[in-house]
N, C-alpha and C positions, 0 to 999 in steps of 0.2 A: 099380469102376464110376464113382466120382465123383472119382478121384484128382486130376487137375489141371483144375479147373473153368476153362473158357476165359474166360468173363466173370465179373467179380466186382463186388460192391457197393463203392463208394468208402467207405473207412473210415480215418480218421486215428487215430493212437495217442492213447488217453485218458490215458496216463501223463504226457503233455506238454500239459496242457489250456490253459495260459495262457503269454503271452510271458515273464513274469517267471521262470517255472520253466524254460523253455527257456534263458533267459539265465543263470540260476544254474548250470545244468549246463554251459553253454559256458565259464563262468568257471573251472570246474575243469580245463579243458584248457589254459588260458593258459600255465602253467609248463612244459608239455610240447609246445608248438607247435614244429613242424618236427623233433621227436624221432621216431625210428623206433618204431612201436607194437609193444610186446612185452607178455608177460604181466606183467612187473615194472612196466612203466609203467601198465598197466591197474590193477594193485593199488594203486599210489600215487594214482590218480584216484579209485578206490573209497574209499580211506582219506580223501581230502579231502572227498568227498561225505558220508560218515558224520560226520566231524569237524564239518563246518559245518551238519549237520542238514538237508542238502538231500535225502538219501535215508536213511530210517530202517527197517532190517530189523525183522521181528517180534521177534527176540530182544532188540533194544535197547528196544523198547516195553515188554517184559515185565520186564526187569532193570535198566533205567536210566531209568525214567520220570521220576523226580524231576529228574535232570540235564537231560533233554530239555525239560522244562517250565520250566526256569530259564534264566538267562542264562549259566550255567556251560558250559564246554566239556568234552567227553569227553577223557580223556588217552589216550596212546598204548597203554597196556596195556589199557584198556577197549575201545578201538576194535579192537585185535587180537582180543580175546575175542569181540566181536560178529561179526567176520568169520569166525573159526574156528567159531563156533556158528550160522552162517547159510549152510548149504550150498545152492548154487543148482542145483537139478535142471533145468537149462535148456540147450538146444543150439540154436545158430543156425549157418547155413551160413557156413563160413569162419572159425569160432571154436570153440575147444575148449569142451566142456561145463563149466558152472560160471560163475565170475565173468567170464570172458572173454565168454561169450555174454550174460550180464546187461548188460555194458558195451554190447554191440551193441544190445540192446533200448532202453537209455537214449538212445542217440545216433542211432538209425536215422532217426527223423523229421527231426532236425536236419540230417542229411546229405541227405535227400531235398529238404528246403527250401533247401539250398545254404548252410547256415551253417558246416558243417565237413565234412572228408573224411578217412576213415581206412580202413586195411586192415592186417591183421597183417603186420609186416615192411616197412611203408611209412611215410613221414613223415606225421605228424599235421598237418593243415592247418585253420586257421580262415580263412574267406573274408572279403572286404571287408564283406559284409552281416552276417556273424557278429560282426565287431568293432564295426560300427555299432550292432548290437543290444545288445552288452555295454555300450558307452559310453552309449547312451540310457538304459539301466536304472540305470547308475551315477550319473547326474545326480541332484541333490537339489533338488526332487522329480524322479522319473523323467520323461523327456521322452515323454509319452504320444503326442503328435502324431507324433513321429519314429518311435516304435515302430509305430504304425498304418501309416505309409508304408513301413516296412521289410517288414511283412507283406503289404501290398498289392503291393509289388514282387515278393515271393515267390509269392503266390497268383495273380497275373495271368500268371505264367510257368509255374506248376506244371502238369504233364501226367500224366494217369492212367497211361499206358503208358510211363513213364520207365524208364531202364535199371535202376533199383533195384527195380522192381516186375515181377512176372511176371503181367501181365494183358493181355487183348486189347482192353479198352475204350480207344478212341482219342479223347480229348477233354481240354480244359483246363477243369476244373470251374467256376472263377470266370467264365471267358469264356463258357462254355455258359449259365450262369445269367444273366449280363447280356444276352446275345443273346435268350434266351427271354423275359425280362421286357420287352425292347424289342419283340419280336414280339407279345406279349400286348397291350401298349399300342397297337400298330398295329392289331391285329385287333379289340380290344374297348374301346379307350380306357381300359383299366384294367390296369396292369402287375403288380398283386399276384399272388403265388403262394401258394396255400394250403399250410399246413405238411404235410398228408398227401399233397401232390403232390410234395414234395421227394424221396421215394424213387424217383420216376421219373427224376430227374436223377442220383441216385446209381447207378442201374442202367443208365442209357442207354449204348448200345454204341459210339456214334460222336459226331462233333461236328456232326451235322445238326440245328441248332436249329430250323429251319423244321419238320422232321418232328416234333420233340419238342413244339413249341408246338401243332402240329395235333393230336398225340396227346392232349395235355392238354385242349384245347378240345372234342374229340370225347368224351373221358371225362366232361367237365362236362355235355355234352348228355345223355349216357346216365344220369348220376347227378346231377341238379340240386341246387342249394342247398348244395353241398359236403357232402352227406349220405353221406360215405364211411365204411365200417367199415375198421379196420386189416386185417381178414381179407381184404377185397376188394383193398386196395392190395397186400398181401403176395402174393396170387395173381397179380396182374398183373405184379409185379416178378419173380417166379420165371420167368414167360414171357419177360420182357425179358432175363433172364440165361440163358435157354435151359437151365433146370435144373429138376429135381424134388427136389433134395437139400435137404430141410428140416432136416437135421442141420447141414449146413455153413452154411446161410443161415436163421437163426431169425427168426421174426416180430419178436421183441423187438429184434433187431439192425437189421433192415430198416426198421421203422416207428418205432423209438424211439431206440436208442443212437446209431446212425450219423447220424440226423437231428439230434439234439441237438448232436453234435460238429461236424457240418457247419455248423450255424447259428453256433456259437461261432467257428469258424475264419473264416467269411465275414464275421462282424461285427467281428472284429479289424481288418479293413481300414478300417472306419468308412464304407464306401460302401453298406452294407446296413442297412435299418431294419426293425424289427418293427412290424406294424400290427394293428388289430383285437384288442386284448388278447392279443397273442402268437399269433394264429391265422394270420397271413400274414407273408411277407417281401416287401420291395420295395426299389426304389432309395432311398437317402438323397438327396433332391433338393438338400440343401445341398452335396453333393459332385458335382454334375452335371459340372463341368469335368473332374474326375478320371475319372469314368465314361466320358465322351466320349473322353478321351485314351486310356484303356485299350482301348476298343473299336476305335478308329482304328488303334492301333499293335500290338495283340496278338491280334486276331481270327485273323490268319494267323500261324503260328509254325513254326519249324524243329523237326523231329523228331530225336531223338538215339538212337543205339545204344550209345554209349560213355559209361560212368559219369563219367569225368573231364571229358569235354567238357560233359556235362549239368550237372555240379556247377559248372564255371566259368561257364556261362551263368546258372545260378540265383544264383551268389554275387556277381555284379556288380549294382550299384545303377543303376537308370535315374534319373539325377539330376533329370530333369524332374519326376518324381513328388514329389520333395522340395520343389519350387518352387511347385507348383500350390496356390493358396490356396482355402480354403473360401469359397463364395459368401456375400456379405454381406447378411443379412436384418435389416432394422431392428427387427423385432418379436420377436427371439430371447428377450429377457428376459421379454416378456409370455408367450411360449409356454412358457418354463421355469416361470414362476409358475403358469400355467394347469394344466400337467401335474402339478406338485407338489400343487396344491390338489385335483386330480382323484384322485390316489392317497390323499391324506389323507382324502378323503371316501369313496372306494370301499373302502378297506381299514379293518378295525376296528383299534383300538389293540392288541388281543390278537394279531392277525395280524402287526403290525409288531414287537411284542415277540418273537414267535416267529422272525421273519426275522432280527432283530438277534441273538438268542441263537444262531442257527445259525452266525453269523460268529465267535462266541466259541469254537467247537469246530472243530478242523482237519478232523475226519473227518465232519462233517455237511454236507449239501448241500441247497440250496433245491429244492423241487418246484414252485414257483410258475411259471406259464406265461410270465411276462414277466421277473420278477426273476432267475431262474436263468440268463438269457442276458446279464445285466449283470455285467461282471467284478467280483469280490468287493471290491477296494479302493474303486472308485467306487460300487458298490452300498451299501457301508457309509455313504458320505457321503449318498447319496440317502435311505436309510432313516432316517438321523439327522435329515435335514431334514424328512422326513415326520413323524417322531415329534415334533419341535419344533412343527411346524404343528398337529398334533392336540392338543397339551397346553397351548399358550400362545396364546390367541386374539388378544391385542393385540400380538403379537410380529411385527415385520417380519423375514422370513427370506430371506437372499440367498445361496444356494449359488453357488459359482463353477465347478462342473463344466461341461464342454462338452456340448452336446446334439445329437441328430440332429433330423430334421424332425418327429418325434413329440414332441419335448420330453423324451425319455428320455436319461439321462446316458450318454455313451460313454467319456469319459476325464476326468482332472483338467484343469483349466485351466492354461495356461502362465503365465509372467510372475510366478511366485512370489507368488501371491495366497493369502490364507487360504482354507480349505475353505468355511466358512460364516460370514457376517457377520450378526449379529442386533442389532436395535435396538427398544427400546420407550421409554416416557416416562422410565423410571428409569435405563436402562443402555444401553451399547453394548458388545458382546462379540464374540469370535470363538470358534467351535467347530471344533476340528481332530480328525480321526479317523485312525487308522492301524491296520493289521493287523500292523505290525512288532512283534516281541517281542524283548526283550533289550536289550543296551547301545545298539543303534542308535536307540532311542527318543529319547535325549538329543540326539545329533548331527543325526539326520534330522528330528526332529519338534519337540522342545522349544526348541532354539535358534532355528529359524525362527518358532515361535509367539511367543517373546519379542520378536523383531524386528517381527512383524506387530502385536503388542499396542502396542509403542512407537509405531509408525506411526499406529495408530488413535488413540491418545491425542494425538499431536502434531497430527494433522489436525483434531482437534476443539477445539483450544485457543482459537480465536476465537469459539466458540459461546457464546451467552448462556445456554444451558441447562446445568444441572448434571447430569452423568451420572456414574454409576460405571462403571469399565472393568474387564473381567476376561476371561480365556480359560479354556475348558474343553478338556481333552485326553482323548479316549476311545480305549481300545484293549482287545483281548481280555483282556490282563493287564497290570497296571502293575508295572514292575520297580523294584528298590531304588534304582538310580541316578536314576531318574525322580522318585521320591519325595524323594530328597535334593536334587535340582536345584531343584524348586519351592520348597522351604523356603529354600534359599540365595537364590534370586532375589527372594523376598519380603523377606528380611532385607536384601539388598544394594541392591535398586532399588525396593522397595515394590510390585512387580508381583504381581497376583493371578492365579495360574494354578492351576487345580484339576485333578488327575488323577482319572479314574474308569474302572474297567473296565466292560465292556459291561453286565454284569448289575447293577452298582451304578447305572449311568446309568438303566437301565429302572426300577429300584426308586425312584430319586429323582424321576423325572418322574411316576411314579404318585402319589407323595406330594404333589408340587407341584400336580398336577391336582385331587386330591381336596380340597386345602386352598385352592384358588383362588389359588395363589401365582404370582409372576412368575419369570422365568428366573434372576435373581440369587440367588433363594433356593436354587437347586441347590447353590451354593457353601456355603450355611449348612446345608442339609439333608444334606450329604454324609455325615455320620456318624450320621444318624438311622435309615437304612434297613437 
């Protein structure tokens, strides 16, 4: 009765939740680019993914947990054991049951987004945008602004009924959103869209944004003050989809999971802001030039029936997107500080401890209405700045992340700046945070920290004030190479760098606060907690 639903809710794969993960999977294809895709090639790619801990089957978690949590690599025998004991009861069209089909689930979204193209018996292709994404994530630190532009390029072109999807909905989701926000602004002088109105976009059947904006405004008239229940939204969405199939389209998918993933994907572009404590989405007015360009050049778009032609369209970069600069607002630093202070006041210390501790565990996720939509690496920086603000009253805290027009962090700042610069009467310091685990901590984090610390010391040489200088590096886990490095740099150059894992940092700021200590005591307190 329900076998091939004509209209479907927009749903992105949650297995590829962030750009870094997509890039990591793409890197596994590099050695096999232009090779004919066979079962043997797929197994070599699977081998690479397991070896580099990009994909971890349940069997590996049970039997090789110690290696997975260290900076050691699995050897060939161990990887083969994991593969043999991880049968994949999975079947995708065009692929044999098992690992071949699992490969397809790994890369399906990347192909839809135009980053790679594959089919059994055909050459494996990585597109121009796929290579750009790999290169941007390989930079140290990763080029977050470029990554955002690559995803904007992808999502401004992305079509619901592309040749890789069997759906009848005919719209480009990002274009539909931007046009609806523009129409709401025109009709009500307020462009914001309530979170529980997003399911209407996800289920909308065509690209008639005028009709969708009218639908939303009429709905608001019938149910004022955004007093919507999820059950009501769900009922309306089933009607939009022309279905009564509550097994295929569950309330949790329509009103929660698909909405969360949609917001994450739209915010990757950096042209969408959260407002009202995470209750609304809106234009990021700092990116008005990009928004205007996208609406002018992509509101009308070519439709595709051929997979290869669609992939080639998606896989080319619109170079103009890379050139458009964010609008320059003189009060950005003030806005950043205002938002930082607001979160430090609005959230309790215990809430911030909890959010920080979530980042120390790979399998835990934030449930916070705002924080869960901030990508984990820059969220770590934001939470650390909030924690410092809450615990050290006389400390000037200057984080370097880039912000949207709400003052919320969107990505790391470019220009090789430290994450956070701190200053009080006694010291000048830098605080660096990273989710990197393993040997990469030294090359990617501690070497730049050393350089930043030297620059901070040199820039303060002419000051008549006597400050102590130090750096703090925080990560989910500190690895042996990192411990050895800070001992060496202390001996060799007299530089004070302290490593702390997240839980240790939490414990030490608690002690410092209860004893009314300044930030430099974190370095002394380190072994007390």
